[in-house]
Phi, psi and omega in degrees: 000126177258157180224136177237167183094185187263356186268157173256196182289334180232147178263164179283192181302148181294145174292158177294157182305127178089343184294321179296318179293327184299334181279353183270154174302149185298329179295322178290317179301319180296315181294321177297316179298315182295318180294317180296316180296320180295321177299312183299318182284334184274335181276097183286155181295334181278006177090002178262172181244133173275087187288330177297318179292315182296330181296341178294334179258327185278081180290136183255155176224150182268156171293154182219123178284348179275126180301142176282189184298337180256011172086015181257134176235168184218156178211143178265138179234131179274124179266316179208100184295332184296334178240013177068030181268121179213173179216151175255125184254126179250131181219148175283164176293159180300324180295320180285323186288326185079201185256344181286136178301140183264150171291160179243131175247115176269118191248138177242121183285160176272191181126025177062029180068354191233349185229164177071173183202174177293342179260003174298133190304313180296325181285323174299315180295321179296316180294326174298317179297316178300315180303314182290312187282328182273342186066046184220159170274130183253128176247102184267116190274128174262080182283163179289146187258150171276159003274356178298328181228098183278179171313135005256029188306312183297323179292318177301315181297319180298313180294324181293329175294320176298317178299320179298313180297322182292328184259325185255328182082192181273161180303152183298332182280359170273097193273356181273146179285145179231158180241102182287352172281352173243064179257127180244141170261141178213157178188156178247140177055241178301329176295329174293320174301315181297318180301318178299310185292326177292319177299319179298313182295316184295314183285340176285326181210069180289149175299151179287147177056035180274140176281350186272124178235129176281114182267343180176165174231142180237114184250113180267106180048056186299151186263092172243167181188190180184177179293330178297144170262117183281169178302315182294320179300317180287318185291327185259003177297126183081359180246304183286134179280170175075295184257127168224175187294323181294311179298320182294315179299320179298315183297319179295319178297325180288327187267316186291160176304145181303131180092348180281149174259182187286356173274005174303148185296341176291325182266312187261100187248004189258355169099348183293330183262010181171189180299142175294146179294146174274118181262135179299155180301326184274005179304130193280166173302151185232149169238126183242123182258126186237132178251139182287345175248035177241121183292348180273002191299325181296319178297323182291319177292322177297322178298313179298320179295323177297317178299319180296318178298330180277002179080020180265147177288129181214136177242131179250124175257109181266125178236094191301329184258009186279130171276165174296134180078019179303332188293342180274359182248094184296342179286349179274134181302327181295332178295319178293322178296319178301313180305316182295313182289325176299313181297318179297323178297316178298314182295327181285320187262069177234160179303339182278350183260000000 
């Protein structure tokens, strides 16, 4: 297991409440406050979501075939209309892309399995940035949300999008060439959890004669957990923004099968509460991004350690001052570092290397 960045395996004492946020630009602090408040108000005690209320904060944006100022355009593709499964595809202009086939990144957004979408404005903007900075086509999956659609709906949707890409390909109006043998899965928070499980399913039973090959997975502060309260969860409660134990417990109850606890294999993947998962031989190399102001960090390091024990290639990017969801804020220096390391990971894990 390799590690990059300035952080080690453990962080120092927690900052005082509010101190971590105080170092952020006021625009980021405002958005974090608004998102946190919307989550709290939308997560009803009966386990349902007040989607009308959350929509007041969750601004949506449409796909656009017209390139933006940096040459990125987008198109929505329907994968299965019967269940509302679709994806937004971001591609550079032909002039920017050149003639060499581009890698494909299939992306799963975060939101505790129950909130946000591929058309949420911050996530749309982030995927546009990834498309531009990574030199890749981004396929952002709009999977079904909990609690209306519990486990394993999101995992089923993720694998079905891969099957769709393998058999149907990208929309005709995506004019740049792509290389499906350089397909990467990526996701943030709950989307990182989905990326892991979709990679596991795909490599365990890939379709025969498929052109699609998983070259790697990139998990941005992935959402794993268990009944245990880790040191980071306890130390950062009331300190770290976005994720706290109450919101997290609610999200797991909404997503997991009714009656299941957080030691369910969807949440607890690192082996402490039961047998370690058996990973297929073809399970791809992984990059795991860990933030020092993210209460989920202990689970993320345990996940990376589990991959290493299984003999899988894993790179850990430690960002000591990163809050959960830092990647959606391009004004933060850690977002630019992520873009650089993400691109290097793609370039390293190709069939030519």
